[in-house]
KOLDRENLO-800424 format. One record per residue: residue number from 1; residue in one letter; x, y, z of N, C-alpha, C in turn. Coordinates in steps of 0.02 Angstrom, whole numbers, plus 50000, padded with zeros to 5 digits. Atoms other than C-alpha are relative to their C-alpha. Layout:
! KOLDRENLO-800424
+-------+------+-------+-------+-------+-------+-------+-------+-------+-------+-------+
! lumro ! fiza !   n_X !   n_Y !   n_Z !  ca_X !  ca_Y !  ca_Z !   c_X !   c_Y !   c_Z !
+-------+------+-------+-------+-------+-------+-------+-------+-------+-------+-------+
!   NUM !    A !     X !     Y !     Z !     X !     Y !     Z !     X !     Y !     Z !
...
+-------+------+-------+-------+-------+-------+-------+-------+-------+-------+-------+
***
This chain:
! KOLDRENLO-800424
+-------+------+-------+-------+-------+-------+-------+-------+-------+-------+-------+
! lumro ! fiza !   n_X !   n_Y !   n_Z !  ca_X !  ca_Y !  ca_Z !   c_X !   c_Y !   c_Z !
+-------+------+-------+-------+-------+-------+-------+-------+-------+-------+-------+
!     1 !    M ! 50055 ! 49953 ! 49990 ! 55413 ! 55480 ! 53288 ! 49939 ! 49966 ! 50031 !
!     2 !    T ! 50058 ! 50037 ! 49974 ! 55284 ! 55347 ! 53326 ! 50003 ! 49994 ! 50076 !
!     3 !    Y ! 49995 ! 50008 ! 49928 ! 55352 ! 55319 ! 53501 ! 49993 ! 50066 ! 50038 !
!     4 !    I ! 50011 ! 49934 ! 49969 ! 55352 ! 55505 ! 53538 ! 49925 ! 50014 ! 50004 !
!     5 !    I ! 50073 ! 49990 ! 50000 ! 55169 ! 55515 ! 53488 ! 49966 ! 49952 ! 50049 !
!     6 !    F ! 50026 ! 50049 ! 49952 ! 55136 ! 55357 ! 53589 ! 50008 ! 50027 ! 50072 !
!     7 !    T ! 49988 ! 49971 ! 49934 ! 55214 ! 55440 ! 53742 ! 49953 ! 50057 ! 50014 !
!     8 !    I ! 50046 ! 49943 ! 49993 ! 55111 ! 55597 ! 53714 ! 49929 ! 49974 ! 50013 !
!     9 !    S ! 50066 ! 50029 ! 49990 ! 54954 ! 55490 ! 53701 ! 49990 ! 49975 ! 50071 !
!    10 !    I ! 50004 ! 50026 ! 49932 ! 54990 ! 55404 ! 53866 ! 49998 ! 50057 ! 50051 !
!    11 !    L ! 49999 ! 49943 ! 49954 ! 55031 ! 55568 ! 53953 ! 49934 ! 50039 ! 49999 !
!    12 !    L ! 50064 ! 49964 ! 50005 ! 54873 ! 55652 ! 53888 ! 49944 ! 49961 ! 50035 !
!    13 !    N ! 50051 ! 50041 ! 49967 ! 54766 ! 55507 ! 53948 ! 50006 ! 50004 ! 50076 !
!    14 !    A ! 49990 ! 49995 ! 49928 ! 54844 ! 55511 ! 54121 ! 49981 ! 50070 ! 50025 !
!    15 !    L ! 50018 ! 49932 ! 49981 ! 54827 ! 55701 ! 54129 ! 49925 ! 50010 ! 50000 !
!    16 !    A ! 50073 ! 49995 ! 50004 ! 54645 ! 55688 ! 54076 ! 49968 ! 49970 ! 50063 !
!    17 !    N ! 50028 ! 50032 ! 49940 ! 54609 ! 55568 ! 54220 ! 50012 ! 50042 ! 50062 !
!    18 !    I ! 49986 ! 49957 ! 49943 ! 54694 ! 55682 ! 54346 ! 49956 ! 50062 ! 49999 !
!    19 !    L ! 50043 ! 49940 ! 50006 ! 54600 ! 55834 ! 54280 ! 49927 ! 49983 ! 50017 !
!    20 !    M ! 50069 ! 50019 ! 49984 ! 54435 ! 55740 ! 54292 ! 49991 ! 49993 ! 50075 !
!    21 !    K ! 50003 ! 50008 ! 49928 ! 54472 ! 55696 ! 54473 ! 50002 ! 50068 ! 50035 !
!    22 !    V ! 49996 ! 49934 ! 49970 ! 54524 ! 55874 ! 54517 ! 49935 ! 50039 ! 49989 !
!    23 !    G ! 50063 ! 49966 ! 50014 ! 54369 ! 55942 ! 54433 ! 49942 ! 49973 ! 50041 !
!    24 !    A ! 50054 ! 50031 ! 49960 ! 54260 ! 55820 ! 54531 ! 50007 ! 50015 ! 50075 !
!    25 !    L ! 49990 ! 49987 ! 49929 ! 54334 ! 55876 ! 54698 ! 49959 ! 50058 ! 50027 !
!    26 !    K ! 50040 ! 49943 ! 49978 ! 54232 ! 56035 ! 54703 ! 49929 ! 49975 ! 50015 !
!    27 !    P ! 50065 ! 50028 ! 49982 ! 54075 ! 55987 ! 54800 ! 49942 ! 50039 ! 49967 !
!    28 !    K ! 50059 ! 49971 ! 50031 ! 53913 ! 56017 ! 54706 ! 49941 ! 49956 ! 50019 !
!    29 !    Q ! 50060 ! 50039 ! 49989 ! 53735 ! 55962 ! 54731 ! 49990 ! 49954 ! 49940 !
!    30 !    V ! 50010 ! 50048 ! 50054 ! 53713 ! 55804 ! 54629 ! 49942 ! 49954 ! 50020 !
!    31 !    H ! 50059 ! 50040 ! 49986 ! 53543 ! 55722 ! 54623 ! 49989 ! 49947 ! 49947 !
!    32 !    G ! 50007 ! 50050 ! 50053 ! 53563 ! 55621 ! 54465 ! 50050 ! 50013 ! 49945 !
!    33 !    M ! 49953 ! 49996 ! 50056 ! 53656 ! 55598 ! 54302 ! 49996 ! 50068 ! 49965 !
!    34 !    W ! 50007 ! 49935 ! 50033 ! 53586 ! 55760 ! 54230 ! 50041 ! 50053 ! 50036 !
!    35 !    D ! 49959 ! 49954 ! 49960 ! 53667 ! 55858 ! 54373 ! 50075 ! 49989 ! 49987 !
!    36 !    V ! 49930 ! 50016 ! 50015 ! 53832 ! 55769 ! 54340 ! 50019 ! 50029 ! 49933 !
!    37 !    F ! 49987 ! 49974 ! 50067 ! 53821 ! 55815 ! 54156 ! 50005 ! 50077 ! 50001 !
!    38 !    L ! 49998 ! 49927 ! 49997 ! 53782 ! 55998 ! 54194 ! 50062 ! 50025 ! 50036 !
!    39 !    N ! 49939 ! 49981 ! 49964 ! 53924 ! 56008 ! 54320 ! 50062 ! 49992 ! 49956 !
!    40 !    M ! 49944 ! 50011 ! 50045 ! 54043 ! 55936 ! 54192 ! 50003 ! 50054 ! 49946 !
!    41 !    A ! 50002 ! 49951 ! 50054 ! 53986 ! 56056 ! 54056 ! 50020 ! 50070 ! 50023 !
!    42 !    C ! 49985 ! 49934 ! 49974 ! 54014 ! 56206 ! 54169 ! 50067 ! 50004 ! 50037 !
!    43 !    N ! 49938 ! 50002 ! 49962 ! 54180 ! 56153 ! 54247 ! 50059 ! 50002 ! 49952 !
!    44 !    P ! 49944 ! 49994 ! 50048 ! 54334 ! 56215 ! 54151 ! 50054 ! 49947 ! 50010 !
!    45 !    I ! 49949 ! 50051 ! 49988 ! 54447 ! 56086 ! 54234 ! 49978 ! 49934 ! 49968 !
!    46 !    I ! 50026 ! 50061 ! 50032 ! 54336 ! 55943 ! 54178 ! 50000 ! 50007 ! 49925 !
!    47 !    L ! 49998 ! 49989 ! 50072 ! 54321 ! 56020 ! 54005 ! 50071 ! 49992 ! 49973 !
!    48 !    A ! 49930 ! 50010 ! 50020 ! 54512 ! 56025 ! 53997 ! 50016 ! 49925 ! 49999 !
!    49 !    G ! 49991 ! 50073 ! 49999 ! 54511 ! 55840 ! 54044 ! 49970 ! 49967 ! 49939 !
!    50 !    I ! 50033 ! 50027 ! 50059 ! 54390 ! 55802 ! 53904 ! 50041 ! 50015 ! 49937 !
!    51 !    V ! 49956 ! 49983 ! 50057 ! 54502 ! 55894 ! 53780 ! 50062 ! 49956 ! 50000 !
!    52 !    C ! 49941 ! 50044 ! 49996 ! 54652 ! 55794 ! 53843 ! 49982 ! 49929 ! 49978 !
!    53 !    F ! 50022 ! 50066 ! 50023 ! 54553 ! 55633 ! 53818 ! 49995 ! 49998 ! 49924 !
!    54 !    A ! 50009 ! 49998 ! 50073 ! 54509 ! 55684 ! 53640 ! 50067 ! 50002 ! 49963 !
!    55 !    L ! 49934 ! 49996 ! 50032 ! 54687 ! 55733 ! 53595 ! 50039 ! 49935 ! 50009 !
!    56 !    G ! 49966 ! 50064 ! 49988 ! 54755 ! 55575 ! 53676 ! 49972 ! 49945 ! 49957 !
!    57 !    L ! 50031 ! 50050 ! 50043 ! 54630 ! 55470 ! 53579 ! 50024 ! 50008 ! 49928 !
!    58 !    A ! 49975 ! 49988 ! 50068 ! 54684 ! 55551 ! 53415 ! 50072 ! 49975 ! 49993 !
!    59 !    A ! 49930 ! 50023 ! 50002 ! 54867 ! 55518 ! 53456 ! 50003 ! 49924 ! 50003 !
!    60 !    Y ! 50001 ! 50073 ! 49994 ! 54828 ! 55339 ! 53508 ! 49977 ! 49967 ! 49936 !
!    61 !    N ! 50024 ! 50026 ! 50064 ! 54733 ! 55310 ! 53346 ! 50057 ! 49999 ! 49949 !
!    62 !    Y ! 49942 ! 49998 ! 50044 ! 54889 ! 55364 ! 53251 ! 50048 ! 49943 ! 50017 !
!    63 !    V ! 49955 ! 50053 ! 49977 ! 54993 ! 55243 ! 53355 ! 49975 ! 49932 ! 49976 !
!    64 !    L ! 50028 ! 50065 ! 50021 ! 54875 ! 55100 ! 53314 ! 50010 ! 49985 ! 49927 !
!    65 !    I ! 49985 ! 50010 ! 50071 ! 54909 ! 55127 ! 53130 ! 50071 ! 49971 ! 49992 !
!    66 !    K ! 49929 ! 50018 ! 50005 ! 55095 ! 55098 ! 53163 ! 50021 ! 49940 ! 50042 !
!    67 !    I ! 49980 ! 50052 ! 49952 ! 55101 ! 54973 ! 53309 ! 49943 ! 49951 ! 50009 !
!    68 !    N ! 50051 ! 50051 ! 49987 ! 55009 ! 54809 ! 53339 ! 49961 ! 50016 ! 50063 !
!    69 !    L ! 50043 ! 49989 ! 49943 ! 54862 ! 54825 ! 53457 ! 50021 ! 49956 ! 50059 !
!    70 !    S ! 49979 ! 50046 ! 49947 ! 54927 ! 54675 ! 53555 ! 50061 ! 50025 ! 50039 !
!    71 !    V ! 49943 ! 49968 ! 49965 ! 55080 ! 54780 ! 53601 ! 49979 ! 50068 ! 50027 !
!    72 !    A ! 50017 ! 49932 ! 49982 ! 55008 ! 54956 ! 53605 ! 49952 ! 50004 ! 50060 !
!    73 !    Y ! 50050 ! 49995 ! 49947 ! 54858 ! 54924 ! 53717 ! 50028 ! 49983 ! 50069 !
!    74 !    P ! 49972 ! 50015 ! 49933 ! 54949 ! 54836 ! 53861 ! 50048 ! 50054 ! 50024 !
!    75 !    I ! 49953 ! 49947 ! 49980 ! 55085 ! 54969 ! 53861 ! 49961 ! 50063 ! 50019 !
!    76 !    N ! 50039 ! 49940 ! 49988 ! 54958 ! 55111 ! 53851 ! 49965 ! 49997 ! 50068 !
!    77 !    T ! 50037 ! 50004 ! 49938 ! 54852 ! 55049 ! 53995 ! 50046 ! 49992 ! 50060 !
!    78 !    S ! 49955 ! 50013 ! 49943 ! 54994 ! 54988 ! 54105 ! 50039 ! 50062 ! 50020 !
!    79 !    V ! 49963 ! 49939 ! 49984 ! 55100 ! 55145 ! 54093 ! 49952 ! 50053 ! 50025 !
!    80 !    G ! 50051 ! 49953 ! 49976 ! 54941 ! 55247 ! 54114 ! 49983 ! 49987 ! 50073 !
!    81 !    Y ! 50013 ! 50016 ! 49929 ! 54903 ! 55155 ! 54277 ! 50055 ! 50028 ! 50044 !
!    82 !    I ! 49943 ! 49977 ! 49959 ! 55076 ! 55193 ! 54343 ! 50000 ! 50076 ! 50006 !
!    83 !    L ! 49999 ! 49927 ! 49998 ! 55068 ! 55377 ! 54295 ! 49944 ! 50028 ! 50043 !
!    84 !    V ! 50056 ! 49975 ! 49961 ! 54896 ! 55401 ! 54371 ! 50011 ! 49988 ! 50075 !
!    85 !    I ! 49987 ! 50015 ! 49929 ! 54946 ! 55315 ! 54534 ! 50052 ! 50049 ! 50027 !
!    86 !    L ! 49947 ! 49954 ! 49976 ! 55105 ! 55420 ! 54549 ! 49976 ! 50072 ! 50002 !
!    87 !    A ! 50026 ! 49932 ! 50000 ! 55017 ! 55582 ! 54501 ! 49949 ! 50010 ! 50057 !
!    88 !    S ! 50048 ! 49996 ! 49944 ! 54879 ! 55545 ! 54627 ! 50036 ! 50008 ! 50066 !
!    89 !    W ! 49959 ! 49996 ! 49940 ! 55011 ! 55522 ! 54760 ! 50033 ! 50068 ! 50007 !
!    90 !    L ! 49963 ! 49937 ! 49998 ! 55111 ! 55677 ! 54713 ! 49954 ! 50061 ! 50006 !
!    91 !    F ! 50040 ! 49939 ! 50006 ! 54973 ! 55802 ! 54673 ! 49936 ! 49999 ! 50041 !
!    92 !    L ! 50063 ! 50004 ! 49963 ! 54817 ! 55738 ! 54760 ! 50009 ! 49974 ! 50071 !
!    93 !    K ! 49982 ! 50023 ! 49932 ! 54907 ! 55675 ! 54916 ! 49964 ! 49936 ! 50019 !
!    94 !    E ! 50029 ! 50065 ! 49986 ! 54829 ! 55503 ! 54899 ! 50054 ! 49953 ! 50026 !
!    95 !    T ! 49953 ! 50048 ! 49971 ! 54911 ! 55360 ! 54994 ! 50011 ! 49942 ! 49951 !
!    96 !    I ! 49983 ! 50060 ! 50039 ! 55002 ! 55222 ! 54901 ! 50022 ! 49947 ! 50049 !
!    97 !    T ! 49983 ! 50054 ! 49954 ! 55008 ! 55058 ! 54994 ! 50058 ! 49958 ! 49973 !
!    98 !    A ! 49946 ! 50045 ! 50021 ! 55148 ! 54930 ! 54990 ! 49975 ! 49953 ! 49945 !
!    99 !    M ! 50030 ! 50043 ! 50051 ! 55031 ! 54818 ! 54889 ! 49998 ! 50035 ! 49933 !
!   100 !    Q ! 50000 ! 49962 ! 50062 ! 55012 ! 54955 ! 54759 ! 50071 ! 50007 ! 49971 !
!   101 !    F ! 49931 ! 49997 ! 50024 ! 55201 ! 54978 ! 54749 ! 50020 ! 49933 ! 49969 !
!   102 !    G ! 49986 ! 50066 ! 50028 ! 55216 ! 54791 ! 54722 ! 49966 ! 49991 ! 49932 !
!   103 !    G ! 50036 ! 50003 ! 50063 ! 55084 ! 54802 ! 54586 ! 50034 ! 50041 ! 49946 !
!   104 !    I ! 49964 ! 49958 ! 50048 ! 55179 ! 54943 ! 54502 ! 50062 ! 49962 ! 49974 !
!   105 !    G ! 49942 ! 50040 ! 50020 ! 55334 ! 54833 ! 54501 ! 49981 ! 49945 ! 49951 !
!   106 !    L ! 50023 ! 50053 ! 50045 ! 55237 ! 54690 ! 54421 ! 49978 ! 50029 ! 49933 !
!   107 !    I ! 50020 ! 49967 ! 50063 ! 55163 ! 54809 ! 54292 ! 50061 ! 50016 ! 49958 !
!   108 !    I ! 49939 ! 49983 ! 50036 ! 55337 ! 54869 ! 54245 ! 50030 ! 49937 ! 49968 !
!   109 !    I ! 49974 ! 50063 ! 50028 ! 55395 ! 54689 ! 54223 ! 49956 ! 49977 ! 49942 !
!   110 !    G ! 50046 ! 50021 ! 50054 ! 55240 ! 54650 ! 54119 ! 50007 ! 50043 ! 49938 !
!   111 !    V ! 49991 ! 49956 ! 50058 ! 55263 ! 54803 ! 54008 ! 50065 ! 49982 ! 49964 !
!   112 !    W ! 49936 ! 50019 ! 50030 ! 55444 ! 54754 ! 53979 ! 49992 ! 49936 ! 49959 !
!   113 !    M ! 50009 ! 50064 ! 50035 ! 55391 ! 54577 ! 53932 ! 49958 ! 50009 ! 49936 !
!   114 !    V ! 50043 ! 49989 ! 50059 ! 55254 ! 54637 ! 53813 ! 50038 ! 50038 ! 49946 !
!   115 !    A ! 49965 ! 49957 ! 50049 ! 55366 ! 54767 ! 53730 ! 50056 ! 49963 ! 49965 !
!   116 !    R ! 49946 ! 50038 ! 50031 ! 55503 ! 54640 ! 53694 ! 49971 ! 49955 ! 49949 !
+-------+------+-------+-------+-------+-------+-------+-------+-------+-------+-------+
***
């Protein structure tokens, strides 16, 4: 069950980042941090991202009770990087360079080494 919740935590964090980016794509007048805050508070996509962050944090906190931080954190961030890069490519039509693909490969190797 712990690994299912861990997976959910990682997915929620990646989804939150994608939602924050999609919410930020709508051009608005921004003259300072207050404008950014008001835009966030009035944007349902960004609010959904914040909810995903909160739910992901709660799930990750549960995981930290069960798994060592020295294992959970590298896996959480590394897999999150990969998911965000792939989702950005698939849904936001961002370009992935050969260097990024190489980095993804190295991340996968690193996650495997940490998890063992």
